[in-house]
NUVOSE-252370 format. One record per residue: residue number from 1; residue in one letter; z, x, y of N, C-alpha, C in turn. Coordinates in pm, 1 decimal, always signed. Example, Ala and Ser with C-alpha at 12.3 -4.5 7.8 and 13.67 -1.06 7.14 Angstrom:
<lumlums>
+-----+------+----------+----------+----------+----------+----------+----------+----------+----------+----------+
| pos | code |       nZ |       nX |       nY |      caZ |      caX |      caY |       cZ |       cX |       cY |
+-----+------+----------+----------+----------+----------+----------+----------+----------+----------+----------+
|   1 |    A |   +780.0 |  +1319.0 |   -569.0 |   +780.0 |  +1230.0 |   -450.0 |   +780.0 |  +1320.0 |   -330.0 |
|   2 |    S |   +708.0 |  +1285.0 |   -225.0 |   +714.0 |  +1367.0 |   -106.0 |   +787.0 |  +1290.0 |     +3.0 |
+-----+------+----------+----------+----------+----------+----------+----------+----------+----------+----------+
</lumlums>
This chain:
<lumlums>
+-----+------+----------+----------+----------+----------+----------+----------+----------+----------+----------+
| pos | code |       nZ |       nX |       nY |      caZ |      caX |      caY |       cZ |       cX |       cY |
+-----+------+----------+----------+----------+----------+----------+----------+----------+----------+----------+
|   1 |    M |  +2385.3 |  -6815.1 |  +1753.6 |  +2356.0 |  -6954.7 |  +1724.1 |  +2252.5 |  -7014.7 |  +1819.8 |
|   2 |    P |  +2258.8 |  -6986.0 |  +1950.6 |  +2158.2 |  -7044.1 |  +2040.2 |  +2015.4 |  -7006.6 |  +2000.3 |
|   3 |    F |  +1994.8 |  -6881.1 |  +1959.3 |  +1860.9 |  -6838.2 |  +1917.9 |  +1813.1 |  -6920.4 |  +1798.6 |
|   4 |    V |  +1898.9 |  -6938.1 |  +1699.6 |  +1863.7 |  -7014.1 |  +1578.9 |  +1826.4 |  -7157.6 |  +1616.5 |
|   5 |    L |  +1908.6 |  -7221.6 |  +1695.2 |  +1882.3 |  -7361.0 |  +1732.9 |  +1755.7 |  -7374.1 |  +1817.1 |
|   6 |    R |  +1730.9 |  -7277.9 |  +1905.4 |  +1606.6 |  -7280.3 |  +1985.0 |  +1484.2 |  -7268.0 |  +1895.3 |
|   7 |    Q |  +1491.4 |  -7176.5 |  +1797.8 |  +1377.4 |  -7156.5 |  +1708.6 |  +1349.6 |  -7280.8 |  +1624.9 |
|   8 |    E |  +1454.5 |  -7342.1 |  +1574.2 |  +1436.8 |  -7460.1 |  +1489.6 |  +1388.8 |  -7580.8 |  +1568.8 |
|   9 |    A |  +1410.9 |  -7581.7 |  +1699.4 |  +1368.2 |  -7693.4 |  +1783.6 |  +1223.4 |  -7679.7 |  +1830.0 |
|  10 |    R |  +1163.4 |  -7561.5 |  +1810.1 |  +1023.8 |  -7544.6 |  +1850.7 |   +937.0 |  -7644.8 |  +1774.4 |
|  11 |    P |   +846.4 |  -7714.7 |  +1842.0 |   +764.7 |  -7817.5 |  +1775.4 |   +689.3 |  -7765.7 |  +1652.8 |
|  12 |    E |   +637.9 |  -7643.7 |  +1660.4 |   +560.8 |  -7589.6 |  +1547.5 |   +649.7 |  -7549.8 |  +1430.3 |
|  13 |    V |   +779.2 |  -7540.8 |  +1450.6 |   +873.3 |  -7506.2 |  +1344.5 |   +943.1 |  -7629.8 |  +1288.8 |
|  14 |    A |   +973.9 |  -7724.7 |  +1375.9 |  +1055.8 |  -7839.8 |  +1338.8 |  +1001.4 |  -7915.3 |  +1217.3 |
|  15 |    G |   +872.3 |  -7929.7 |  +1205.3 |   +814.7 |  -8002.4 |  +1092.4 |   +802.7 |  -7922.0 |   +965.3 |
|  16 |    L |   +840.4 |  -7793.6 |   +970.7 |   +823.7 |  -7706.8 |   +854.5 |   +952.9 |  -7681.5 |   +778.7 |
|  17 |    L |  +1063.3 |  -7730.7 |   +832.5 |  +1191.3 |  -7709.1 |   +765.2 |  +1279.9 |  -7831.0 |   +780.3 |
|  18 |    Q |  +1384.5 |  -7833.6 |   +701.1 |  +1483.1 |  -7940.1 |   +711.1 |  +1586.8 |  -7895.2 |   +813.5 |
|  19 |    P |  +1586.2 |  -7955.5 |   +932.4 |  +1672.6 |  -7906.1 |  +1039.6 |  +1820.9 |  -7917.6 |  +1005.9 |
|  20 |    W |  +1895.1 |  -7821.4 |  +1055.0 |  +2040.1 |  -7821.2 |  +1043.7 |  +2097.4 |  -7837.1 |  +1183.9 |
|  21 |    A |  +2203.6 |  -7913.5 |  +1193.7 |  +2274.5 |  -7929.2 |  +1320.7 |  +2359.9 |  -7805.2 |  +1346.7 |
|  22 |    H |  +2406.5 |  -7793.4 |  +1469.0 |  +2490.9 |  -7682.0 |  +1510.2 |  +2608.1 |  -7662.5 |  +1414.4 |
|  23 |    D |  +2678.3 |  -7771.4 |  +1380.1 |  +2795.5 |  -7758.1 |  +1292.9 |  +2758.3 |  -7714.9 |  +1151.6 |
|  24 |    R |  +2639.3 |  -7754.0 |  +1103.3 |  +2594.9 |  -7710.4 |   +969.7 |  +2570.0 |  -7560.0 |   +968.5 |
|  25 |    H |  +2506.2 |  -7509.1 |  +1071.9 |  +2486.7 |  -7364.5 |  +1082.5 |  +2621.5 |  -7294.3 |  +1094.3 |
|  26 |    G |  +2712.6 |  -7351.6 |  +1172.4 |  +2845.2 |  -7291.6 |  +1188.1 |  +2917.7 |  -7279.1 |  +1055.1 |
|  27 |    R |  +2911.7 |  -7383.6 |   +973.5 |  +2975.8 |  -7377.4 |   +841.4 |  +2910.5 |  -7271.9 |   +754.1 |
|  28 |    A |  +2777.9 |  -7263.9 |   +757.9 |  +2707.8 |  -7164.6 |   +675.9 |  +2740.1 |  -7022.4 |   +722.3 |
|  29 |    M |  +2749.1 |  -7002.4 |   +852.6 |  +2781.1 |  -6869.3 |   +904.8 |  +2921.3 |  -6825.0 |   +864.1 |
|  30 |    D |  +3010.9 |  -6919.5 |   +844.3 |  +3147.4 |  -6887.7 |   +802.0 |  +3162.9 |  -6881.6 |   +650.5 |
|  31 |    D |  +3060.8 |  -6920.9 |   +577.2 |  +3066.8 |  -6929.1 |   +431.4 |  +3015.6 |  -6798.4 |   +370.3 |
|  32 |    P |  +3095.5 |  -6730.0 |   +288.5 |  +3050.0 |  -6604.2 |   +228.5 |  +2934.7 |  -6621.3 |   +130.4 |
|  33 |    D |  +2901.9 |  -6744.4 |    +95.0 |  +2788.7 |  -6769.2 |     +5.8 |  +2655.7 |  -6761.2 |    +80.4 |
|  34 |    Y |  +2660.2 |  -6756.9 |   +213.2 |  +2540.2 |  -6748.7 |   +297.2 |  +2540.5 |  -6619.0 |   +376.4 |
|  35 |    Q |  +2421.1 |  -6574.7 |   +408.5 |  +2405.9 |  -6456.5 |   +493.6 |  +2293.1 |  -6482.5 |   +591.6 |
|  36 |    Y |  +2321.7 |  -6462.0 |   +719.5 |  +2220.0 |  -6470.0 |   +824.5 |  +2177.3 |  -6327.6 |   +856.0 |
|  37 |    V |  +2046.9 |  -6304.4 |   +855.1 |  +1991.9 |  -6172.7 |   +887.5 |  +1900.8 |  -6190.6 |  +1008.3 |
|  38 |    F |  +1931.9 |  -6119.7 |  +1116.1 |  +1853.0 |  -6128.4 |  +1238.9 |  +1766.6 |  -6004.0 |  +1252.5 |
|  39 |    F |  +1645.9 |  -6024.3 |  +1299.7 |  +1551.0 |  -5914.7 |  +1318.8 |  +1524.3 |  -5895.8 |  +1467.0 |
|  40 |    Q |  +1524.5 |  -5769.0 |  +1509.6 |  +1501.3 |  -5735.1 |  +1649.3 |  +1387.5 |  -5634.0 |  +1658.5 |
|  41 |    D |  +1320.0 |  -5632.7 |  +1772.7 |  +1219.0 |  -5530.5 |  +1795.8 |  +1285.6 |  -5406.4 |  +1854.8 |
|  42 |    Q |  +1207.1 |  -5306.5 |  +1889.9 |  +1261.7 |  -5180.8 |  +1940.7 |  +1332.8 |  -5196.3 |  +2074.7 |
|  43 |    D |  +1306.3 |  -5307.4 |  +2144.8 |  +1374.4 |  -5334.8 |  +2271.6 |  +1492.0 |  -5430.8 |  +2254.0 |
|  44 |    D |  +1536.5 |  -5448.4 |  +2130.4 |  +1649.9 |  -5535.3 |  +2095.6 |  +1626.4 |  -5683.6 |  +2124.5 |
|  45 |    R |  +1500.2 |  -5724.9 |  +2134.3 |  +1469.7 |  -5868.3 |  +2147.4 |  +1467.1 |  -5929.2 |  +2008.3 |
|  46 |    L |  +1529.6 |  -6045.9 |  +1995.1 |  +1529.7 |  -6113.7 |  +1865.9 |  +1388.8 |  -6159.3 |  +1830.3 |
|  47 |    M |  +1345.9 |  -6125.2 |  +1707.9 |  +1211.0 |  -6157.4 |  +1661.0 |  +1211.1 |  -6266.1 |  +1553.9 |
|  48 |    G |  +1326.2 |  -6292.8 |  +1495.0 |  +1333.5 |  -6394.2 |  +1391.4 |  +1462.3 |  -6382.1 |  +1313.4 |
|  49 |    Y |  +1476.2 |  -6469.3 |  +1216.4 |  +1595.8 |  -6467.0 |  +1132.8 |  +1564.9 |  -6521.8 |   +994.2 |
|  50 |    V |  +1651.7 |  -6486.4 |   +902.0 |  +1645.2 |  -6533.6 |   +763.7 |  +1785.0 |  -6579.9 |   +726.2 |
|  51 |    I |  +1791.1 |  -6687.3 |   +649.3 |  +1917.8 |  -6731.7 |   +591.1 |  +1904.0 |  -6719.8 |   +439.5 |
|  52 |    L |  +1998.1 |  -6649.8 |   +379.2 |  +2004.7 |  -6638.5 |   +233.3 |  +2121.9 |  -6720.5 |   +183.7 |
|  53 |    G |  +2108.0 |  -6779.3 |    +67.3 |  +2215.5 |  -6857.6 |     +6.7 |  +2233.7 |  -6819.0 |   -139.0 |
|  54 |    G |  +2350.2 |  -6849.9 |   -191.9 |  +2378.4 |  -6820.3 |   -332.3 |  +2427.9 |  -6679.9 |   -355.8 |
|  55 |    L |  +2487.9 |  -6618.0 |   -256.1 |  +2532.7 |  -6479.9 |   -269.3 |  +2654.4 |  -6464.5 |   -359.5 |
|  56 |    I |  +2734.0 |  -6568.7 |   -372.3 |  +2855.6 |  -6558.0 |   -451.5 |  +2830.0 |  -6580.6 |   -600.3 |
|  57 |    G |  +2731.8 |  -6659.5 |   -634.3 |  +2705.4 |  -6694.6 |   -773.5 |  +2688.5 |  -6574.3 |   -863.9 |
|  58 |    S |  +2729.0 |  -6590.9 |   -986.8 |  +2722.5 |  -6480.6 |  -1082.6 |  +2586.2 |  -6469.7 |  -1150.5 |
|  59 |    N |  +2494.9 |  -6560.3 |  -1118.1 |  +2364.1 |  -6558.2 |  -1183.2 |  +2266.2 |  -6459.6 |  -1120.7 |
|  60 |    G |  +2300.5 |  -6404.6 |  -1007.3 |  +2208.9 |  -6312.3 |   -940.0 |  +2083.2 |  -6380.9 |   -891.1 |
|  61 |    C |  +2096.8 |  -6507.4 |   -856.6 |  +1984.4 |  -6590.0 |   -812.9 |  +2008.1 |  -6627.4 |   -666.8 |
|  62 |    I |  +1927.7 |  -6571.9 |   -577.7 |  +1947.8 |  -6591.1 |   -434.1 |  +1835.4 |  -6677.5 |   -377.3 |
|  63 |    E |  +1876.5 |  -6773.9 |   -296.2 |  +1779.4 |  -6861.6 |   -232.1 |  +1746.0 |  -6809.8 |    -92.9 |
|  64 |    L |  +1620.3 |  -6805.0 |    -62.7 |  +1576.0 |  -6778.3 |    +73.3 |  +1573.5 |  -6915.9 |   +140.2 |
|  65 |    V |  +1680.8 |  -6948.3 |   +208.7 |  +1699.6 |  -7081.4 |   +266.0 |  +1604.9 |  -7103.5 |   +382.9 |
|  66 |    R |  +1586.1 |  -7000.1 |   +462.1 |  +1506.6 |  -7014.7 |   +582.5 |  +1453.4 |  -6880.0 |   +627.5 |
|  67 |    L |  +1327.3 |  -6876.8 |   +670.2 |  +1265.2 |  -6759.7 |   +731.8 |  +1189.7 |  -6810.8 |   +853.4 |
|  68 |    V |  +1232.4 |  -6769.0 |   +972.3 |  +1169.2 |  -6815.9 |  +1095.5 |  +1136.4 |  -6695.0 |  +1181.9 |
|  69 |    A |  +1009.5 |  -6679.9 |  +1214.3 |   +964.5 |  -6575.5 |  +1306.5 |   +948.5 |  -6637.9 |  +1444.7 |
|  70 |    A |   +997.2 |  -6569.8 |  +1546.9 |   +990.9 |  -6621.9 |  +1683.1 |   +847.6 |  -6633.1 |  +1733.3 |
|  71 |    T |   +761.6 |  -6543.6 |  +1687.9 |   +621.2 |  -6545.0 |  +1727.3 |   +536.8 |  -6549.2 |  +1600.8 |
|  72 |    P |   +485.7 |  -6665.9 |  +1564.7 |   +410.1 |  -6677.3 |  +1440.4 |   +272.5 |  -6611.3 |  +1447.1 |
|  73 |    R |   +221.0 |  -6582.2 |  +1329.9 |    +84.7 |  -6530.3 |  +1309.8 |    +61.4 |  -6392.9 |  +1373.5 |
|  74 |    R |   +165.7 |  -6312.6 |  +1373.1 |   +151.4 |  -6175.0 |  +1423.0 |   +201.3 |  -6074.5 |  +1321.2 |
|  75 |    G |   +226.9 |  -6119.4 |  +1198.3 |   +273.9 |  -6030.2 |  +1093.9 |   +424.4 |  -6011.4 |  +1090.2 |
|  76 |    I |   +496.1 |  -6075.6 |  +1182.7 |   +641.2 |  -6059.5 |  +1187.8 |   +706.5 |  -6122.6 |  +1065.3 |
|  77 |    G |   +663.2 |  -6242.7 |  +1029.3 |   +718.2 |  -6309.5 |   +911.6 |   +695.7 |  -6229.3 |   +785.3 |
|  78 |    R |   +578.1 |  -6170.3 |   +772.7 |   +546.7 |  -6087.3 |   +655.3 |   +639.6 |  -5965.8 |   +650.3 |
|  79 |    A |   +659.8 |  -5901.4 |   +763.3 |   +749.6 |  -5785.2 |   +767.8 |   +893.4 |  -5825.8 |   +737.8 |
|  80 |    M |   +935.4 |  -5940.4 |   +791.3 |  +1069.5 |  -5989.6 |   +763.2 |  +1086.2 |  -6018.1 |   +614.3 |
|  81 |    L |   +986.3 |  -6081.3 |   +554.1 |   +994.1 |  -6112.7 |   +411.1 |  +1003.6 |  -5986.0 |   +327.4 |
|  82 |    R |   +924.0 |  -5885.8 |   +359.1 |   +929.8 |  -5758.2 |   +285.3 |  +1068.3 |  -5694.3 |   +296.9 |
|  83 |    A |  +1125.2 |  -5696.6 |   +417.1 |  +1258.6 |  -5638.7 |   +436.0 |  +1364.5 |  -5717.5 |   +359.3 |
|  84 |    I |  +1351.8 |  -5848.8 |   +357.7 |  +1447.6 |  -5932.2 |   +284.6 |  +1434.2 |  -5910.1 |   +134.6 |
|  85 |    M |  +1313.8 |  -5896.8 |    +85.6 |  +1294.1 |  -5868.9 |    -56.9 |  +1363.0 |  -5737.9 |    -95.2 |
|  86 |    A |  +1346.8 |  -5635.1 |    -13.4 |  +1412.6 |  -5506.8 |    -40.3 |  +1563.9 |  -5524.4 |    -37.5 |
|  87 |    H |  +1614.0 |  -5597.5 |    +59.8 |  +1757.8 |  -5622.1 |    +71.4 |  +1810.9 |  -5696.1 |    -51.8 |
|  88 |    V |  +1742.2 |  -5801.2 |    -92.0 |  +1787.8 |  -5883.9 |   -204.4 |  +1783.0 |  -5807.2 |   -335.8 |
|  89 |    F |  +1673.9 |  -5737.6 |   -361.3 |  +1660.0 |  -5671.0 |   -491.2 |  +1723.3 |  -5532.2 |   -495.2 |
|  90 |    D |  +1715.5 |  -5457.4 |   -387.7 |  +1769.6 |  -5322.1 |   -387.7 |  +1918.4 |  -5318.4 |   -349.5 |
|  91 |    S |  +1955.3 |  -5384.7 |   -241.7 |  +2094.2 |  -5378.5 |   -194.4 |  +2185.9 |  -5477.3 |   -265.1 |
|  92 |    L |  +2139.1 |  -5601.2 |   -282.0 |  +2222.6 |  -5703.7 |   -344.2 |  +2208.1 |  -5707.0 |   -496.4 |
|  93 |    A |  +2111.1 |  -5634.2 |   -549.3 |  +2086.1 |  -5625.6 |   -694.0 |  +2069.6 |  -5763.3 |   -758.4 |
|  94 |    A |  +1999.2 |  -5852.5 |   -690.9 |  +1974.2 |  -5986.1 |   -744.3 |  +1870.8 |  -5980.3 |   -855.7 |
|  95 |    N |  +1874.6 |  -6078.3 |   -942.2 |  +1774.1 |  -6091.4 |  -1047.0 |  +1657.8 |  -6178.9 |  -1003.2 |
|  96 |    R |  +1683.7 |  -6270.3 |   -909.7 |  +1580.9 |  -6366.6 |   -872.0 |  +1597.3 |  -6403.4 |   -724.7 |
|  97 |    L |  +1484.3 |  -6415.7 |   -657.4 |  +1478.3 |  -6465.4 |   -520.0 |  +1385.6 |  -6585.7 |   -521.9 |
|  98 |    W |  +1433.2 |  -6697.8 |   -469.8 |  +1350.0 |  -6818.1 |   -473.1 |  +1352.4 |  -6888.8 |   -338.8 |
|  99 |    V |  +1252.3 |  -6973.6 |   -320.3 |  +1238.6 |  -7047.8 |   -195.9 |  +1180.0 |  -7184.9 |   -227.2 |
| 100 |    S |  +1224.7 |  -7285.6 |   -152.6 |  +1159.3 |  -7416.6 |   -157.3 |  +1098.2 |  -7440.4 |    -20.1 |
| 101 |    L |   +978.6 |  -7492.4 |    -18.6 |   +909.9 |  -7517.4 |   +106.8 |   +834.0 |  -7647.6 |    +95.6 |
| 102 |    F |   +810.1 |  -7710.4 |   +208.5 |   +732.3 |  -7833.1 |   +204.6 |   +594.2 |  -7801.7 |   +148.2 |
| 103 |    S |   +549.6 |  -7884.6 |    +56.6 |   +423.7 |  -7859.4 |    -13.6 |   +303.2 |  -7855.0 |    +78.8 |
| 104 |    D |   +311.0 |  -7920.8 |   +193.8 |   +198.7 |  -7918.4 |   +287.1 |   +203.7 |  -7799.8 |   +383.5 |
| 105 |    N |   +299.1 |  -7711.5 |   +366.3 |   +311.6 |  -7592.4 |   +451.5 |   +226.9 |  -7480.4 |   +390.8 |
| 106 |    T |    +97.4 |  -7486.9 |   +414.1 |     +5.1 |  -7391.5 |   +352.2 |    +26.4 |  -7249.2 |   +401.5 |
| 107 |    A |    +66.7 |  -7232.3 |   +527.4 |    +90.6 |  -7096.8 |   +578.8 |   +204.5 |  -7029.9 |   +502.9 |
| 108 |    A |   +312.3 |  -7102.6 |   +478.1 |   +425.5 |  -7045.9 |   +403.9 |   +386.7 |  -7018.2 |   +258.9 |
| 109 |    R |   +314.3 |  -7109.8 |   +196.9 |   +270.0 |  -7085.3 |    +58.0 |   +185.4 |  -6958.8 |    +51.5 |
| 110 |    H |    +98.2 |  -6940.8 |   +146.9 |    +13.2 |  -6821.2 |   +151.7 |    +97.5 |  -6695.1 |   +172.4 |
| 111 |    L |   +195.6 |  -6702.2 |   +262.5 |   +284.1 |  -6588.4 |   +288.4 |   +357.0 |  -6546.6 |   +161.3 |
| 112 |    F |   +420.3 |  -6641.9 |    +93.7 |   +498.4 |  -6608.6 |    -25.2 |   +409.2 |  -6565.7 |   -141.8 |
| 113 |    A |   +297.4 |  -6631.1 |   -160.9 |   +205.4 |  -6590.2 |   -268.0 |   +153.5 |  -6449.5 |   -241.7 |
| 114 |    G |   +122.1 |  -6418.4 |   -116.1 |    +73.9 |  -6285.8 |    -80.9 |   +177.1 |  -6176.6 |   -103.0 |
| 115 |    A |   +305.2 |  -6214.3 |   -100.4 |   +413.3 |  -6118.4 |   -125.0 |   +447.9 |  -6108.3 |   -273.1 |
| 116 |    G |   +379.6 |  -6186.4 |   -356.9 |   +401.9 |  -6178.6 |   -500.9 |   +488.4 |  -6288.2 |   -559.9 |
| 117 |    F |   +528.2 |  -6386.4 |   -479.8 |   +605.1 |  -6498.2 |   -533.4 |   +515.9 |  -6582.0 |   -623.9 |
| 118 |    V |   +576.1 |  -6637.3 |   -726.8 |   +504.6 |  -6716.1 |   -826.3 |   +538.4 |  -6863.4 |   -805.7 |
| 119 |    L |   +437.6 |  -6948.7 |   -817.7 |   +459.3 |  -7092.0 |   -812.0 |   +541.0 |  -7133.1 |   -933.4 |
| 120 |    E |   +655.0 |  -7198.4 |   -910.4 |   +744.0 |  -7236.9 |  -1020.0 |   +749.4 |  -7386.6 |  -1043.1 |
| 121 |    G |   +705.8 |  -7463.5 |   -946.8 |   +707.6 |  -7607.7 |   -968.0 |   +703.7 |  -7684.6 |   -838.0 |
| 122 |    K |   +713.4 |  -7815.5 |   -854.3 |   +707.1 |  -7905.0 |   -740.2 |   +810.0 |  -8015.7 |   -759.8 |
| 123 |    L |   +883.0 |  -8044.1 |   -653.6 |   +975.3 |  -8156.5 |   -652.3 |   +906.2 |  -8267.0 |   -572.8 |
| 124 |    R |   +853.5 |  -8363.1 |   -643.4 |   +773.8 |  -8467.7 |   -579.5 |   +861.8 |  -8560.1 |   -495.5 |
| 125 |    E |   +816.9 |  -8583.6 |   -372.7 |   +883.2 |  -8673.9 |   -279.3 |  +1034.8 |  -8654.8 |   -279.4 |
| 126 |    A |  +1077.1 |  -8530.2 |   -258.4 |  +1218.4 |  -8493.5 |   -268.7 |  +1296.3 |  -8505.7 |   -138.6 |
| 127 |    V |  +1226.4 |  -8511.2 |    -25.8 |  +1294.2 |  -8512.9 |   +103.9 |  +1239.7 |  -8629.3 |   +187.1 |
| 128 |    R |  +1331.5 |  -8709.7 |   +237.7 |  +1290.2 |  -8820.9 |   +324.3 |  +1291.7 |  -8772.7 |   +468.8 |
| 129 |    G |  +1181.1 |  -8793.8 |   +535.8 |  +1170.4 |  -8757.7 |   +676.4 |  +1124.3 |  -8876.1 |   +759.1 |
| 130 |    A |  +1100.9 |  -8853.8 |   +885.4 |  +1057.6 |  -8960.7 |   +976.0 |   +924.6 |  -9020.9 |   +932.8 |
| 131 |    E |   +841.0 |  -8940.3 |   +869.9 |   +708.1 |  -8985.5 |   +827.7 |   +706.6 |  -9036.5 |   +683.8 |
| 132 |    G |   +822.5 |  -9041.0 |   +618.4 |   +828.8 |  -9082.1 |   +478.4 |   +873.6 |  -8965.6 |   +390.7 |
| 133 |    F |   +849.0 |  -8978.6 |   +263.2 |   +892.0 |  -8875.9 |   +168.9 |   +795.0 |  -8758.1 |   +167.0 |
| 134 |    R |   +853.5 |  -8638.1 |   +148.5 |   +773.1 |  -8515.7 |   +139.2 |   +811.8 |  -8441.1 |    +12.6 |
| 135 |    S |   +714.4 |  -8375.9 |    -45.3 |   +736.9 |  -8297.8 |   -166.7 |   +770.3 |  -8154.2 |   -132.0 |
| 136 |    L |   +843.0 |  -8089.4 |   -221.6 |   +878.3 |  -7948.4 |   -207.0 |   +809.0 |  -7866.8 |   -314.8 |
| 137 |    T |   +764.0 |  -7748.9 |   -278.2 |   +708.5 |  -7652.6 |   -372.7 |   +812.3 |  -7543.5 |   -392.5 |
| 138 |    L |   +835.6 |  -7506.6 |   -518.1 |   +929.2 |  -7399.3 |   -550.7 |   +850.7 |  -7274.8 |   -586.1 |
| 139 |    M |   +890.7 |  -7162.3 |   -528.2 |   +827.8 |  -7033.5 |   -557.9 |   +939.3 |  -6932.9 |   -579.2 |
| 140 |    G |   +914.5 |  -6834.2 |   -661.9 |  +1017.6 |  -6735.4 |   -688.0 |   +962.0 |  -6601.7 |   -731.5 |
| 141 |    M |  +1050.6 |  -6504.1 |   -731.9 |  +1018.2 |  -6369.4 |   -777.2 |  +1138.4 |  -6315.9 |   -853.6 |
| 142 |    L |  +1110.3 |  -6245.7 |   -962.5 |  +1214.9 |  -6182.4 |  -1041.3 |  +1225.5 |  -6035.1 |  -1004.2 |
| 143 |    A |  +1342.7 |  -5979.1 |  -1026.2 |  +1364.8 |  -5837.9 |   -994.5 |  +1264.2 |  -5749.7 |  -1066.8 |
| 144 |    R |  +1231.8 |  -5782.6 |  -1190.1 |  +1136.9 |  -5698.9 |  -1265.6 |   +994.1 |  -5707.6 |  -1211.1 |
| 145 |    E |   +964.8 |  -5812.0 |  -1134.0 |   +833.1 |  -5825.7 |  -1071.7 |   +826.3 |  -5754.0 |   -937.5 |
| 146 |    Y |   +939.0 |  -5734.6 |   -876.8 |   +943.5 |  -5678.5 |   -741.6 |   +883.1 |  -5539.2 |   -728.6 |
| 147 |    P |   +912.6 |  -5444.7 |   -818.2 |   +856.7 |  -5310.5 |   -797.1 |   +703.7 |  -5306.9 |   -791.2 |
| 148 |    S |   +636.4 |  -5395.8 |   -861.5 |   +490.9 |  -5390.1 |   -863.0 |   +426.6 |  -5462.2 |   -744.7 |
| 149 |    V |   +498.2 |  -5556.1 |   -683.0 |   +437.5 |  -5632.0 |   -574.0 |   +512.5 |  -5620.6 |   -442.8 |
| 150 |    G |   +637.4 |  -5583.6 |   -448.2 |   +722.1 |  -5592.4 |   -331.0 |   +715.6 |  -5476.1 |   -236.5 |
| 151 |    R |   +650.2 |  -5369.5 |   -274.0 |   +649.4 |  -5252.2 |   -186.8 |   +507.4 |  -5217.3 |   -144.3 |
| 152 |    T |   +496.5 |  -5182.7 |    -20.5 |   +370.9 |  -5132.7 |    +32.1 |   +400.3 |  -5000.0 |    +99.1 |
| 153 |    P |   +300.1 |  -4915.8 |   +121.9 |   +327.1 |  -4788.0 |   +187.7 |   +404.0 |  -4809.1 |   +318.0 |
| 154 |    G |   +508.4 |  -4731.3 |   +336.0 |   +590.3 |  -4741.0 |   +456.4 |   +712.6 |  -4828.2 |   +438.4 |
| 155 |    D |   +726.4 |  -4893.0 |   +321.7 |   +840.4 |  -4981.6 |   +297.5 |   +963.1 |  -4905.3 |   +250.9 |
| 156 |    E |   +968.3 |  -4776.9 |   +270.4 |  +1082.9 |  -4697.3 |   +227.2 |  +1200.8 |  -4712.5 |   +322.3 |
| 157 |    R |  +1179.3 |  -4784.0 |   +432.9 |  +1286.4 |  -4805.1 |   +530.5 |  +1404.7 |  -4874.5 |   +464.6 |
| 158 |    A |  +1517.5 |  -4855.4 |   +525.1 |  +1638.4 |  -4923.8 |   +476.4 |  +1625.9 |  -5072.9 |   +505.3 |
| 159 |    P |  +1672.6 |  -5155.9 |   +415.0 |  +1671.1 |  -5300.4 |   +440.0 |  +1769.8 |  -5335.3 |   +550.1 |
| 160 |    P |  +1763.4 |  -5460.1 |   +600.2 |  +1852.7 |  -5498.8 |   +710.0 |  +1998.3 |  -5490.4 |   +669.6 |
+-----+------+----------+----------+----------+----------+----------+----------+----------+----------+----------+
</lumlums>
């Protein structure tokens, strides 16, 4: 939990997600509908984390609630996303993986589009923040789309 809270408090991260308090993370960690996946380097240093939601639902539709890399712009987020896609589609046998992100988060839109996610829509002025209302962009990928876009050479590794 300390790692998660530290990452979310970083100034460059705080404006890119809807922050959760300690108790909100605690409830999610205890809820079987959520899964926290932590990524470490070869020296066991934490490199980032992902939160998945919707694991219990019978629709096979999983939300990528959060993806945070400890060191941005070094390819870590891209590697984490590829591993999560393999986990969601291969291990969890989901039909759909989706994400909502602030519409002004161009780096995240680029990351997800580059991984093959499709723009699905926009929720205009859906979140109230300190600066006023912000819109959300919805992006998603279907299981049938994953084999053609989700794998790159070397992605044969086991998912997290």
